[in-house]
LOKOLZA-502299 format. One line per field, with one value per residue (C-alpha): residue number from 1; y negated, z, x negated. Coordinates in nm, 2 decimals. Layout:
// LOKOLZA-502299
nr <- NUM,...
yy <- Y,...
zz <- Z,...
xx <- X,...
END
This chain:
// LOKOLZA-502299
nr <- 1,2,3,4,5,6,7,8,9,10,11,12,13,14,15,16,17,18,19,20,21,22,23,24,25,26,27,28,29,30,31,32,33,34,35,36,37,38,39,40,41,42,43,44,45,46,47,48,49,50,51,52,53,54,55,56,57,58,59,60,61,62,63,64,65,66,67,68,69,70,71,72,73,74,75,76,77,78,79,80,81,82,83,84,85,86,87,88,89,90,91,92,93,94,95,96,97,98,99,100,101,102,103,104,105,106,107,108,109,110,111,112,113,114,115,116,117,118,119,120,121,122,123,124,125,126,127,128,129,130,131,132,133,134,135,136,137,138,139,140,141,142,143,144,145,146,147,148,149,150,151,152,153,154,155,156,157,158,159,160,161,162,163,164,165,166,167,168,169,170,171,172,173,174,175,176,177,178,179,180,181,182,183,184,185,186,187,188,189,190,191,192,193,194,195,196,197,198,199,200,201,202,203,204,205,206,207,208,209,210,211,212,213,214,215,216,217,218,219,220,221,222,223,224,225,226,227,228,229,230,231,232,233,234,235,236,237,238,239,240,241,242,243,244,245,246,247,248,249,250,251,252,253,254,255,256,257,258,259,260,261,262,263,264,265,266,267,268,269,270,271,272,273,274,275,276,277,278,279,280,281,282,283,284,285,286,287,288,289,290,291,292,293,294,295,296,297,298,299,300,301,302,303,304,305,306,307,308,309,310,311,312,313,314,315,316,317,318,319,320,321,322,323,324,325,326,327,328,329,330,331,332,333,334,335,336,337,338,339,340,341,342,343,344,345,346,347,348,349,350,351,352,353,354,355,356,357,358,359,360,361,362,363,364,365,366,367,368,369,370,371,372,373,374,375,376,377,378,379,380,381,382,383,384,385,386
yy <- -11.38,-11.04,-10.76,-10.46,-10.16,-10.12,-9.95,-10.18,-10.05,-10.31,-10.44,-10.41,-10.19,-10.36,-10.69,-10.73,-10.92,-11.29,-11.45,-11.55,-11.58,-11.89,-12.00,-11.83,-11.84,-11.88,-11.54,-11.49,-11.36,-11.05,-10.96,-11.01,-10.79,-10.51,-10.52,-10.52,-10.22,-10.02,-10.11,-10.04,-9.73,-9.56,-9.58,-9.47,-9.82,-9.93,-10.29,-10.52,-10.80,-11.11,-11.38,-11.41,-11.75,-11.91,-12.22,-12.36,-12.05,-11.82,-11.57,-11.56,-11.26,-11.23,-10.88,-10.80,-10.46,-10.35,-9.98,-9.80,-9.46,-9.45,-9.14,-9.03,-9.06,-8.77,-8.84,-8.99,-9.37,-9.64,-10.00,-10.24,-10.60,-10.89,-11.17,-11.04,-11.29,-11.19,-11.42,-11.30,-11.50,-11.41,-11.42,-11.49,-11.12,-10.88,-10.66,-10.81,-11.00,-11.17,-11.08,-11.29,-11.16,-11.34,-11.12,-11.25,-11.33,-11.05,-10.69,-10.35,-10.01,-9.78,-9.42,-9.17,-9.20,-9.52,-9.49,-9.47,-9.79,-10.13,-10.50,-10.67,-11.01,-11.13,-11.47,-11.60,-11.24,-11.29,-11.16,-11.12,-10.84,-10.84,-10.56,-10.38,-10.30,-10.07,-9.84,-9.88,-9.95,-10.24,-10.45,-10.61,-10.73,-10.93,-10.95,-11.16,-11.24,-11.50,-11.24,-10.92,-10.79,-10.46,-10.44,-10.12,-10.25,-10.06,-10.00,-10.32,-10.13,-10.35,-10.41,-10.74,-10.82,-11.17,-11.28,-10.96,-10.93,-10.65,-10.68,-10.46,-10.59,-10.41,-10.45,-10.47,-10.31,-10.50,-10.46,-10.69,-10.84,-11.06,-11.07,-10.74,-10.58,-10.28,-10.20,-9.93,-9.97,-10.32,-10.46,-10.28,-10.35,-10.04,-10.20,-10.51,-10.63,-10.97,-10.88,-10.57,-10.54,-10.25,-10.34,-10.11,-10.24,-10.13,-10.18,-10.29,-9.93,-9.83,-9.67,-9.70,-9.91,-9.92,-10.19,-10.17,-10.40,-10.46,-10.71,-10.77,-10.42,-10.36,-10.02,-9.91,-9.68,-9.69,-9.67,-10.00,-10.02,-10.37,-10.44,-10.19,-10.26,-10.00,-10.05,-9.74,-9.64,-9.33,-9.30,-8.96,-9.13,-9.37,-9.65,-9.52,-9.21,-9.39,-9.66,-9.45,-9.29,-9.63,-9.75,-9.47,-9.52,-9.89,-9.82,-9.55,-9.81,-10.04,-9.79,-9.66,-9.45,-9.52,-9.72,-9.45,-9.17,-9.37,-9.44,-9.06,-8.98,-9.22,-9.08,-8.71,-8.78,-8.97,-8.70,-8.43,-8.62,-8.66,-8.30,-8.19,-8.41,-8.29,-8.61,-8.79,-9.07,-9.33,-9.51,-9.83,-9.98,-9.89,-10.13,-10.07,-10.31,-10.23,-10.30,-10.37,-10.15,-10.20,-9.94,-9.99,-9.71,-9.57,-9.24,-9.00,-8.74,-8.49,-8.39,-8.02,-7.78,-7.52,-7.77,-7.73,-8.08,-8.16,-8.33,-8.24,-8.49,-8.71,-9.05,-9.24,-9.47,-9.73,-9.78,-10.09,-10.06,-9.69,-9.75,-9.88,-9.56,-9.34,-9.52,-9.42,-9.06,-8.96,-8.72,-8.34,-8.30,-8.54,-8.60,-8.83,-8.71,-8.85,-8.70,-8.35,-8.38,-8.45,-8.27,-8.29,-8.67,-8.64,-8.40,-8.61,-8.93,-8.75,-8.64,-9.00,-9.11,-9.45,-9.69,-10.05,-10.34,-10.14,-9.94,-9.57,-9.38,-9.09,-8.87,-8.71,-8.42,-8.27,-7.92,-7.74,-7.49,-7.77,-7.80,-8.14,-8.17,-8.48,-8.52,-8.15,-8.05,-7.88,-8.06,-7.91,-7.56,-7.62,-7.26,-7.21,-7.54,-7.65
zz <- -0.79,-0.93,-0.73,-0.89,-0.76,-0.94,-0.88,-0.82,-0.78,-0.86,-0.58,-0.29,-0.08,-0.16,-0.03,-0.40,-0.66,-0.77,-1.10,-1.39,-1.76,-1.95,-2.28,-2.18,-2.41,-2.30,-2.19,-2.20,-1.89,-2.05,-2.20,-1.87,-1.71,-1.96,-1.90,-1.53,-1.55,-1.75,-1.53,-1.19,-1.30,-1.29,-0.92,-0.64,-0.47,-0.44,-0.40,-0.46,-0.71,-0.57,-0.82,-1.17,-1.32,-1.59,-1.53,-1.75,-1.97,-1.67,-1.53,-1.15,-0.96,-0.60,-0.43,-0.10,0.08,-0.06,0.04,-0.05,0.07,0.20,0.15,0.29,0.66,0.90,0.92,0.69,0.68,0.47,0.40,0.43,0.30,0.23,0.01,-0.24,-0.52,-0.87,-1.16,-1.52,-1.78,-2.13,-2.25,-2.58,-2.56,-2.75,-2.55,-2.22,-1.94,-1.62,-1.30,-0.99,-0.66,-0.33,-0.03,0.27,0.60,0.78,0.71,0.89,0.86,0.93,1.08,1.30,1.58,1.76,1.78,1.40,1.36,1.29,1.28,1.00,0.97,0.63,0.59,0.22,0.09,-0.29,-0.61,-0.99,-1.22,-1.60,-1.73,-2.08,-2.11,-2.42,-2.27,-1.91,-1.74,-1.56,-1.73,-1.41,-1.08,-0.79,-0.45,-0.14,0.19,0.46,0.72,0.79,1.13,1.22,1.57,1.73,1.89,2.23,2.33,2.15,1.97,1.67,1.38,1.22,0.91,0.78,0.44,0.25,-0.10,-0.36,-0.72,-1.01,-1.33,-1.63,-1.49,-1.12,-0.84,-0.49,-0.15,0.12,0.44,0.74,1.12,1.15,1.48,1.61,1.96,2.18,2.40,2.56,2.31,2.47,2.22,2.03,1.76,1.55,1.26,1.12,0.75,0.53,0.16,-0.10,-0.45,-0.76,-1.10,-1.41,-1.46,-1.78,-1.91,-1.82,-1.49,-1.18,-0.89,-0.54,-0.30,0.07,0.36,0.70,0.96,1.33,1.39,1.76,1.89,2.25,2.26,2.29,1.93,1.75,1.37,1.38,1.03,0.75,0.37,0.10,-0.26,-0.46,-0.84,-1.06,-1.43,-1.42,-1.33,-1.61,-1.55,-1.83,-1.61,-1.28,-1.40,-1.45,-1.11,-0.96,-1.15,-1.04,-0.68,-0.68,-0.85,-0.61,-0.32,-0.50,-0.52,-0.16,-0.09,0.25,0.21,0.41,0.19,-0.12,-0.02,0.05,-0.28,-0.48,-0.29,-0.35,-0.71,-0.76,-0.58,-0.79,-1.11,-0.99,-0.90,-1.23,-1.41,-1.18,-1.19,-0.88,-0.69,-0.60,-0.27,-0.40,-0.05,0.29,0.59,0.93,1.23,1.59,1.95,1.91,1.61,1.23,0.97,0.59,0.35,0.00,-0.13,-0.38,-0.35,-0.57,-0.52,-0.53,-0.49,-0.32,-0.08,0.29,0.33,-0.04,-0.10,-0.11,-0.12,0.06,0.22,0.32,0.62,0.80,1.17,1.39,1.75,1.81,2.19,2.21,2.05,2.26,2.58,2.45,2.36,2.53,2.41,2.34,2.68,2.86,2.68,2.82,2.86,2.50,2.37,2.53,2.32,2.00,2.02,1.65,1.67,1.96,1.76,1.44,1.63,1.77,1.42,1.32,1.20,1.29,1.00,0.93,1.15,1.42,1.21,1.23,0.90,0.85,0.54,0.58,0.37,0.35,0.20,0.03,0.32,0.58,0.72,0.81,0.77,0.91,0.80,0.73,1.07,1.06,1.33,1.25,1.11,0.98,1.05,1.41,1.51,1.66
xx <- -6.29,-6.32,-6.47,-6.64,-6.83,-7.16,-7.48,-7.78,-8.13,-8.39,-8.58,-8.33,-8.53,-8.85,-8.89,-8.97,-9.09,-9.19,-9.30,-9.06,-9.16,-9.18,-9.00,-8.66,-8.35,-7.99,-7.84,-7.47,-7.29,-7.15,-7.49,-7.66,-7.40,-7.44,-7.83,-7.77,-7.54,-7.78,-8.07,-7.88,-7.71,-8.06,-8.06,-7.83,-7.75,-7.40,-7.27,-6.98,-7.03,-6.87,-6.97,-7.12,-7.19,-7.40,-7.63,-7.89,-7.92,-7.96,-7.69,-7.66,-7.50,-7.42,-7.37,-7.22,-7.19,-7.52,-7.61,-7.93,-8.01,-8.37,-8.59,-8.91,-8.81,-8.75,-8.38,-8.11,-8.12,-7.96,-8.04,-7.75,-7.74,-7.50,-7.54,-7.82,-7.87,-7.99,-8.07,-8.13,-8.32,-8.39,-8.75,-8.94,-9.05,-8.82,-8.60,-8.72,-8.56,-8.69,-8.49,-8.54,-8.42,-8.34,-8.27,-8.08,-8.25,-8.06,-8.00,-7.99,-8.14,-7.83,-7.88,-7.70,-7.96,-7.99,-8.36,-8.37,-8.17,-8.33,-8.21,-8.41,-8.52,-8.66,-8.78,-8.81,-8.80,-8.81,-8.94,-8.93,-8.93,-8.99,-8.78,-8.77,-8.39,-8.46,-8.72,-8.57,-8.90,-9.06,-9.32,-9.46,-9.33,-9.45,-9.28,-9.34,-9.19,-9.30,-9.24,-9.06,-8.94,-8.77,-8.62,-8.48,-8.17,-8.18,-8.55,-8.66,-8.94,-9.04,-9.27,-9.37,-9.56,-9.64,-9.74,-9.64,-9.73,-9.67,-9.78,-9.77,-9.93,-10.07,-10.41,-10.36,-10.18,-10.19,-10.05,-10.14,-10.02,-10.13,-10.09,-9.91,-9.82,-9.61,-9.49,-9.34,-9.04,-8.99,-9.24,-9.53,-9.82,-9.93,-10.13,-10.21,-10.41,-10.50,-10.50,-10.50,-10.54,-10.52,-10.62,-10.65,-10.78,-10.97,-11.34,-11.51,-11.54,-11.19,-11.26,-11.03,-11.15,-11.01,-11.09,-10.96,-11.01,-10.87,-10.98,-10.90,-10.76,-10.67,-10.56,-10.52,-10.83,-11.19,-11.28,-11.21,-11.30,-11.20,-11.33,-11.35,-11.44,-11.44,-11.52,-11.49,-11.46,-11.43,-11.52,-11.35,-11.02,-10.95,-10.72,-10.50,-10.43,-10.41,-10.18,-9.87,-9.91,-9.93,-9.63,-9.42,-9.52,-9.43,-9.10,-9.01,-9.07,-8.85,-8.57,-8.57,-8.87,-9.02,-9.36,-9.56,-9.42,-9.49,-9.85,-9.89,-9.73,-9.97,-10.27,-10.18,-10.11,-10.44,-10.63,-10.47,-10.57,-10.93,-10.94,-10.83,-11.08,-11.36,-11.55,-11.69,-11.54,-11.82,-11.82,-11.99,-11.98,-11.83,-11.88,-11.74,-11.77,-11.66,-11.77,-12.13,-12.16,-12.21,-12.24,-12.31,-12.32,-12.25,-12.20,-12.02,-11.74,-11.57,-11.20,-11.18,-10.90,-11.12,-11.28,-11.17,-11.07,-11.01,-11.34,-11.70,-11.99,-12.24,-12.26,-12.57,-12.52,-12.73,-12.61,-12.68,-12.60,-12.65,-12.71,-12.35,-12.21,-12.43,-12.30,-11.96,-11.99,-12.32,-12.60,-12.59,-12.76,-12.53,-12.21,-11.94,-11.58,-11.50,-11.83,-11.72,-11.39,-11.57,-11.91,-11.98,-12.00,-12.24,-12.46,-12.43,-12.54,-12.84,-12.95,-13.01,-13.36,-13.51,-13.48,-13.59,-13.51,-13.33,-13.11,-13.05,-13.02,-12.78,-12.74,-12.40,-12.29,-11.94,-11.97,-11.69,-11.66,-11.59,-11.94,-12.06,-12.44,-12.63,-13.00,-13.01,-12.87,-12.52,-12.32,-11.97,-11.90,-11.56,-11.47,-11.54,-11.43,-11.77
END
């Protein structure tokens, strides 16, 4: 069985990608290899091809000794996998192939420091990518895994994520997961969440929409935003301008960029584009539920280079359960220990006005100089820190 060193870069770091096209034509093994070589040479992943065979018009490759440098972490790390299976199918679209990927159940994140190493468990990690081999760009991809686990081998710190889904389509970008948790040494629970979802998509007039939600969040502190829903949109950030940013971010994750770094990169690039355009980002709905608390609001913000926190704008909020929050942080005359640490929150709570059906109304303004104004009262100056 011939062994050859090649560079592979599609979907190995991602737990990637899942839908194949229909009406495929037979693809010759050599043609498939040429396509793979051209695709994979764009990225810095090394592997050993251990088999290549044709079956029912598809070409199947198996790769061992896969190595992918991971970027975006505080120290050098490398993903190591064995037995990665890749299948290529021709399609009825000119210059496009479908690439199906099946990752092994076990893998490793290698690093110099033991605390940075991880033993990886990946159940049914799979995906598919439609690739234009003339332009060298993905047309779409979808990836999924039943669950992912990363274990630090000595202290047993770990993270777990069920039902991971990543999807890039021409009119949708989605990341979601379920029943995630993360721990400290010896599996000491540090946090968990029942479900999380990010969804970006175009509106009827070409504007960009972002929907975010999480449910069942638990953190080891007094403040528990257990459920959060945000629906936002921006006519000043057209989907035609947001889409390339999202596509680049997803592609970077596929080729080794740490997910946290990729999310930060996407957010920064979208913010920069919104700031350049100078158009508002509408908060169509924000809902937060915690311990005895509910808040529902809407608002509008503008990304600005000169703004102290990057944004300026306003948010109108109706709060249910003010007495529970007051028990937690106190009043300006008698703050609790927590309230003494965040006095502007206490002042802001006190600035509320009675609303209908037991709600408290807040008109919150974030000014360019960093001041936070609640119902006309400055509760945080932004310059003096008070």
